[in-house]
PyMOL CGO cylinders between C-alpha atoms (Angstrom):
from pymol import cmd
from pymol.cgo import CYLINDER

trace = [
    CYLINDER, 47.68, -16.08, 10.61, 48.36, -13.00, 8.52, 0.3, 1, 1, 1, 1, 1, 1,
    CYLINDER, 48.36, -13.00, 8.52, 49.01, -10.98, 11.68, 0.3, 1, 1, 1, 1, 1, 1,
    CYLINDER, 49.01, -10.98, 11.68, 51.64, -13.45, 12.85, 0.3, 1, 1, 1, 1, 1, 1,
    CYLINDER, 51.64, -13.45, 12.85, 53.40, -13.39, 9.49, 0.3, 1, 1, 1, 1, 1, 1,
    CYLINDER, 53.40, -13.39, 9.49, 53.38, -9.57, 9.44, 0.3, 1, 1, 1, 1, 1, 1,
    CYLINDER, 53.38, -9.57, 9.44, 54.85, -9.40, 12.93, 0.3, 1, 1, 1, 1, 1, 1,
    CYLINDER, 54.85, -9.40, 12.93, 57.56, -11.94, 12.09, 0.3, 1, 1, 1, 1, 1, 1,
    CYLINDER, 57.56, -11.94, 12.09, 58.49, -10.15, 8.87, 0.3, 1, 1, 1, 1, 1, 1,
    CYLINDER, 58.49, -10.15, 8.87, 58.69, -6.81, 10.68, 0.3, 1, 1, 1, 1, 1, 1,
    CYLINDER, 58.69, -6.81, 10.68, 60.85, -8.34, 13.40, 0.3, 1, 1, 1, 1, 1, 1,
    CYLINDER, 60.85, -8.34, 13.40, 63.19, -9.92, 10.85, 0.3, 1, 1, 1, 1, 1, 1,
    CYLINDER, 63.19, -9.92, 10.85, 63.49, -6.68, 8.87, 0.3, 1, 1, 1, 1, 1, 1,
    CYLINDER, 63.49, -6.68, 8.87, 64.39, -4.74, 12.02, 0.3, 1, 1, 1, 1, 1, 1,
    CYLINDER, 64.39, -4.74, 12.02, 67.05, -7.32, 12.93, 0.3, 1, 1, 1, 1, 1, 1,
    CYLINDER, 67.05, -7.32, 12.93, 68.46, -7.24, 9.40, 0.3, 1, 1, 1, 1, 1, 1,
    CYLINDER, 68.46, -7.24, 9.40, 68.62, -3.44, 9.32, 0.3, 1, 1, 1, 1, 1, 1,
    CYLINDER, 68.62, -3.44, 9.32, 70.31, -3.35, 12.74, 0.3, 1, 1, 1, 1, 1, 1,
    CYLINDER, 70.31, -3.35, 12.74, 72.87, -5.87, 11.50, 0.3, 1, 1, 1, 1, 1, 1,
    CYLINDER, 72.87, -5.87, 11.50, 73.54, -3.81, 8.37, 0.3, 1, 1, 1, 1, 1, 1,
    CYLINDER, 73.54, -3.81, 8.37, 73.90, -0.62, 10.41, 0.3, 1, 1, 1, 1, 1, 1,
    CYLINDER, 73.90, -0.62, 10.41, 76.53, -2.33, 12.56, 0.3, 1, 1, 1, 1, 1, 1,
    CYLINDER, 76.53, -2.33, 12.56, 78.46, -3.22, 9.41, 0.3, 1, 1, 1, 1, 1, 1,
    CYLINDER, 78.46, -3.22, 9.41, 78.59, 0.40, 8.21, 0.3, 1, 1, 1, 1, 1, 1,
    CYLINDER, 78.59, 0.40, 8.21, 81.78, 2.39, 8.85, 0.3, 1, 1, 1, 1, 1, 1,
    CYLINDER, 81.78, 2.39, 8.85, 80.14, 5.03, 11.04, 0.3, 1, 1, 1, 1, 1, 1,
    CYLINDER, 80.14, 5.03, 11.04, 81.32, 6.54, 14.29, 0.3, 1, 1, 1, 1, 1, 1,
    CYLINDER, 81.32, 6.54, 14.29, 79.79, 5.28, 17.52, 0.3, 1, 1, 1, 1, 1, 1,
    CYLINDER, 79.79, 5.28, 17.52, 77.41, 8.16, 18.20, 0.3, 1, 1, 1, 1, 1, 1,
    CYLINDER, 77.41, 8.16, 18.20, 75.90, 8.12, 14.70, 0.3, 1, 1, 1, 1, 1, 1,
    CYLINDER, 75.90, 8.12, 14.70, 75.50, 4.36, 14.85, 0.3, 1, 1, 1, 1, 1, 1,
    CYLINDER, 75.50, 4.36, 14.85, 73.62, 4.62, 18.16, 0.3, 1, 1, 1, 1, 1, 1,
    CYLINDER, 73.62, 4.62, 18.16, 71.27, 7.27, 16.75, 0.3, 1, 1, 1, 1, 1, 1,
    CYLINDER, 71.27, 7.27, 16.75, 70.50, 5.18, 13.65, 0.3, 1, 1, 1, 1, 1, 1,
    CYLINDER, 70.50, 5.18, 13.65, 69.93, 2.07, 15.78, 0.3, 1, 1, 1, 1, 1, 1,
    CYLINDER, 69.93, 2.07, 15.78, 67.53, 3.96, 18.04, 0.3, 1, 1, 1, 1, 1, 1,
    CYLINDER, 67.53, 3.96, 18.04, 65.58, 5.26, 15.05, 0.3, 1, 1, 1, 1, 1, 1,
    CYLINDER, 65.58, 5.26, 15.05, 65.34, 1.76, 13.56, 0.3, 1, 1, 1, 1, 1, 1,
    CYLINDER, 65.34, 1.76, 13.56, 64.12, 0.30, 16.87, 0.3, 1, 1, 1, 1, 1, 1,
    CYLINDER, 64.12, 0.30, 16.87, 61.52, 3.06, 17.30, 0.3, 1, 1, 1, 1, 1, 1,
    CYLINDER, 61.52, 3.06, 17.30, 60.20, 2.54, 13.76, 0.3, 1, 1, 1, 1, 1, 1,
    CYLINDER, 60.20, 2.54, 13.76, 60.12, -1.23, 14.35, 0.3, 1, 1, 1, 1, 1, 1,
    CYLINDER, 60.12, -1.23, 14.35, 58.19, -0.90, 17.61, 0.3, 1, 1, 1, 1, 1, 1,
    CYLINDER, 58.19, -0.90, 17.61, 55.71, 1.49, 16.01, 0.3, 1, 1, 1, 1, 1, 1,
    CYLINDER, 55.71, 1.49, 16.01, 55.19, -0.93, 13.13, 0.3, 1, 1, 1, 1, 1, 1,
    CYLINDER, 55.19, -0.93, 13.13, 54.59, -3.81, 15.52, 0.3, 1, 1, 1, 1, 1, 1,
    CYLINDER, 54.59, -3.81, 15.52, 52.10, -1.74, 17.52, 0.3, 1, 1, 1, 1, 1, 1,
    CYLINDER, 52.10, -1.74, 17.52, 50.31, -0.83, 14.30, 0.3, 1, 1, 1, 1, 1, 1,
    CYLINDER, 50.31, -0.83, 14.30, 50.02, -4.51, 13.34, 0.3, 1, 1, 1, 1, 1, 1,
    CYLINDER, 50.02, -4.51, 13.34, 48.66, -5.30, 16.79, 0.3, 1, 1, 1, 1, 1, 1,
    CYLINDER, 48.66, -5.30, 16.79, 45.97, -2.61, 16.29, 0.3, 1, 1, 1, 1, 1, 1,
    CYLINDER, 45.97, -2.61, 16.29, 47.18, -0.38, 19.09, 0.3, 1, 1, 1, 1, 1, 1,
    CYLINDER, 47.18, -0.38, 19.09, 47.31, 2.59, 16.69, 0.3, 1, 1, 1, 1, 1, 1,
]
cmd.load_cgo(trace, "trace")
């Protein structure tokens, strides 16, 4: 059960950070780079929770 909660919290945090990045007054290229970094960190966190790493 703890694994499921950790995965859900990580997923929600990634969605929240992506939403907040979209609200920032940044140019398009910078926004894409930040979004890619957030998604990569989120995927790595999910893989860590699933004991892949």
